[in-house]
N, C-alpha and C positions, 0 to 999 in steps of 0.2 A: 596714746596707744589705741584709742577708740577708732574703729574702722579697720584695724589690722586684720589681715586674713592669716589664720594659722592652719597648717596642714593643707593649704590650698583649698580649704573648704569652709572653715568656721570663721565668720566675721564677728569680731568683738564689737558689741554695741553699747553696753552700759555696765559699769562696775557696780556690784551689789554688796560686796563684803571685802574685808581685808584679811588675807590669810598669811601664813608664815612665809610663803614664797612670793607674795605680792597680791594684787587685786584678783578677786574672783569675779568673773564676767558673765553677764547674760550675752549669749551669742546667737547668731543665725546660721543654721546649717544651710548653705547655699545650694546644696544638691537636692535636698528634699523639702526645703522651705519650712524648717522646724526650729522652734526656739529651744535652745539648750543652755546648759551652764558649762563654761570652760574654766577649769581651775588648775593653776600651776601647782606642782607638788614641790614642797620644800625638801631639798636634797642636801645631805651633809657630806657626801663623797660620791665619786663616780660609781661605786658599787650600789649606792642607793638608787641610781637611775635604772639600772637593770632590774633591781628588786621591784621598784615601783611599776615598771612596764609589765613585769611578769604578774604581779598581784592584780593590776588593773585588768589585764586580759582574763584572768581567772574570774574576777568580779563581774565581767561582762557576760558570763554564762548564767548568772543568776537572774531569774525573773520572778519577782514576788511583789505583791501589792504593798507590803510593808518595808520594802527596800528600794532605795533610789536606784534606778536602772542606769548602768554604765553603757554608753553607746560606742565610745571610741577612746583610744589612748594613743598618744603620739609624742615623739621627740621633736622638738622645735629648737634647734640650736642647743644651748646648754640646758634647756628646760624640758621637763616632762609635763604634758598637759593631759588631764582627764576630762573627757566630754561626757556629760551625764544629763539625765532627765531634769527639766526645770520644774521645781515644785515650790510655789510661793509658800513660805513657811518661816518659822524662826526656831532656833535650837532650844532644846529643853533647858540647857544651861542659862540662856538668856531669859527664858520664861521664869525659871526659879529665882534668878537674881532679882526679878521685879516682883515676884509674888510669894517667895518663901516656899514652904513645903506644899506637897500635893496631899489631897485627901487620900486615905489608904485605898479606897475603892478605885480611884483613878490610878494610883500606883499599880494596882493589880491589872487594871485594864491596859495601861501602857505596857507593862511587862508582858502581857499576853501577846500583844501585837509584835513587839520587838523580838521576843523569843521565837515566835513563829517564823520570822524572816531568817534569823540566825540558824535555827534548826534546819530550815530548808538549805541554807548554805552548807551546813555541816554534812548534809546528805550527799552533796556533790564534791566534798573534800575541800571546801573553802572556809578558812578561818577569818574572823573579823579582825582580831588582834588589838582592837582599841575601842571596846564598847564603853562609852562614857557619855555624860550629859551633852557635851558639845557635838556628838555624832548622832544624837537622836533628834529628829525634826518633828515639830508639831505643825502640820500643814494647815493652811488657811481653810481648806475644805473639811477640816475635822479629822483627817487621817494622822496616823503616827508612822513614821518611816525611820529607818536607820541608813546611814550613809558612810562613806569612806571605808568600805570593806578592804582589808588587806593593807592599803597604803597608810591607814591611820596608825599602824604599828610603828611607823618611823618616828612619830612624836607623841606616843601615848602618855597620858597623864598617870604618873605612878600611883596616885591616890586610888585609882580604880583597877590597877594591875594585880594579878595574882602574885603571891609571895615568891613562888618558884620562878616566875618570869623576871621579877626584880632581881632575883639571885643569879640570873643568867641562863636559865633553862629555856628551851625553845617553847614558843606558845603552842597550846593544844586546845582541843575542844573544851577540856576541863577549865582551862584558864579563861576562855570566853564565858563560861558559866559563872566563874567568880566575878568577872568584870560586870556582867549583867546584874548579879546580886548586889555588888557595890553601888551600881547606878540606881537600882531600885531603893536601896537603903537611903541613898542621898535624896532621892525624890520624896520619900515618905518621912524621913527624919530631919532633913535639912542640914545634914553634916555627913562627912565621909565616915565609913565604918570603923576605921582604926585611928587611934591617936598618934601624935608625933613622939610619944615616949619611946625610950629604948629599953627593952623591946616594945613594939607598939601594943597598945591595949585595945581590945574590942569594946566599942562604945555600947551604951544601953540600947536595946532594941525594944520598941513598944510592943505591948502584948496584943497582937492582932492575929488574924488568920494567916498573915504573911510570915509571922515569926518563925515557925518551924522550917519552912522552905528556905527563907533567906539565911537562917543559921547554917543549913546544910550547904547552900550555894557558896557561902563564905568560909567554908572549912579550910583550914591550912593544909589539910591532906587532900590532894586532888582525887584520890580514890573514893573519898567519902562524899564527893559532890554528885548531884544528880546529873543525868544527861540533859541537854537542852530540850529534847523532846519531853522528858519527864517534867522539867521546869515549866514548859508551856502548859502541860496538862494540869499541873498543880496550881499554876497562876490562874488558869481559867476557872478551876474549881474554887479557888480562894475569892475570886471576884463575885461568886454567887453566895459565898458563905454568910449566914445571918450575922455572925459576930462582926464581920467586916461591914455589912450593910448598916449596922447600928451606928457606925461612925460617920456616915454620910451627913454632910452639913447643909445640903440644899435638897429640898424635895424633888422627886422626879416629876416631869410633866406627865399628866394622866393620859395613857393610851386610850384607844377607842373602847376597849372592853376592860377598863381599869378597875382595880380594887381601890379602896380608899388610899389616898396618897400618904407616903411616909412623912413623918414629922421629923424636924431637925432635932438632933441630940444636943441640947444646950450645954451639956457637961463637956463636950469636946471642943477644942479650939477651932475657930473657923479657918478653913483652908481653901485655897482657890480650887475650882473645878476646871478641867480642861474640856473643851467642846469636842464631842465625838459625834460623827454623823450617824443618824438612825439607819436601821436596816430597811430602807425604802427602795425596793427593787425597781420600781417604775422610774424613779428619779433619784438615784443614789448620789449622796454628797452635795446636793443642791442647798439644803437648809440645815447646816449643822446645829444641833441642839445639845444641851447637857443631858447625858445619859447616866443614870445612877444604878442601873441593873443590866443583866445580860439580855440580849435581844434574840429573836428567833434566828436559828442558823440559816445561812444562805444555802440554797439547794446545791448538792455536790456537783463538782465539775470533774471532767476527766483530767487527771494529772498524775505524774509519776510519783508525787509526794503528797498523798491525800491528807494526812493528818494536819499539817499546818494550814491548809487552804480550805478544805471542805467544811471544817467545823469551827473555823475562826470567824465568828459572826461579825464583829465590828470591823475587822480588818478588810473583809470582803466588801462591806457596804460603804466604806469610808471614802472611796475615791471614785470619781465619775468614770463610767465606762459605757460605751455604746452611744448611739445617736441621741436618745432621749436625754442623756446626761448633759449634753451640750446644747439642747434646744433645737436640734436639727430635725427635719421631718423624718418620719419612719419610712421604711422601704416601700410599703404599699402606697403611701402618699406620694412618694417620689415617682413610682411607676405610673400612678394615675396622672400626675402632672405632665410626665413625658408624653403619654398617650394624648392628653388634651392639647399639648403643644403641637403634636403632629397633625391632629385633626384641624386645628386652627390654620396651620400652614397649608394644608391641602385646600381648604375652603378659600383662603386668601389667594392661592395660585390660580384656582378656577375663576375667581372674580377678575383677576388681572388678565387672564387669557380671553375671557369674554369681552 
């Protein structure tokens, strides 16, 4: 299938993963010369095809640094393909399979970034429907992103679904909140929040700054759950909480005006840390490092949804943006180079004419 052109535009170049509907491909957008990901959606019925097309079109409206951007959706024969941003990464599920649980500070940091993207989606009427570890990506540049908005609901993992959705009710913003709570519980505790007993039993939740919030997010009553915006604010506050900071197992790198570095808590079991890019505005995302505390907020930007973007420090800084992020010359340097080239050309022409 390598070399196949889908939608008369996207040429499949290399398989990178195996999905339910077949291989997920790196592809080349031949119209704009851009590397993308082309993923076939697993469909169970003809009705699923129309649902997938509708959900992917809605997802394409979302632009957030903690969400994988959907560029296009198309039907090709019996298949529906979603074309999205290419982000070198691995899923949170794969990471946890190899490393076990996350440190609680990292769980809060990860939740802050994912909740920001989902809250922004809720603002425009978009549900995720399947927040779970397999749909959270840990990018190679240190960012955290969520993918599969809408279409993930076709094959959602019931371990992370709200009880009302499992019982057949329609997904809501409250069910997204539950799913995020279950995902964060899994990240920090290494197990799903409910047992396989009949009826299911809520598992033990460690006594951390995340406990009160996760307990509310995982409430069986949707009305008692916080909104995603509230969850974002409380996760961000929890990431700064001293109680949570005491459980960090690796000292933070000392900043330029640092206080004495933190010491590891030997009473806590060692847990892996995820690399998160620092808030380096001149060169964001170039050198991911382990961050164990909140960074300085990124200056506000004009946006219709200010709270997830303006004040979300790590999410804003975690992905390269602008010429400097890719090692390209700045605008003044390019202008100077063009002027120099013109002058050289004029001198050369005069010499030739003489």
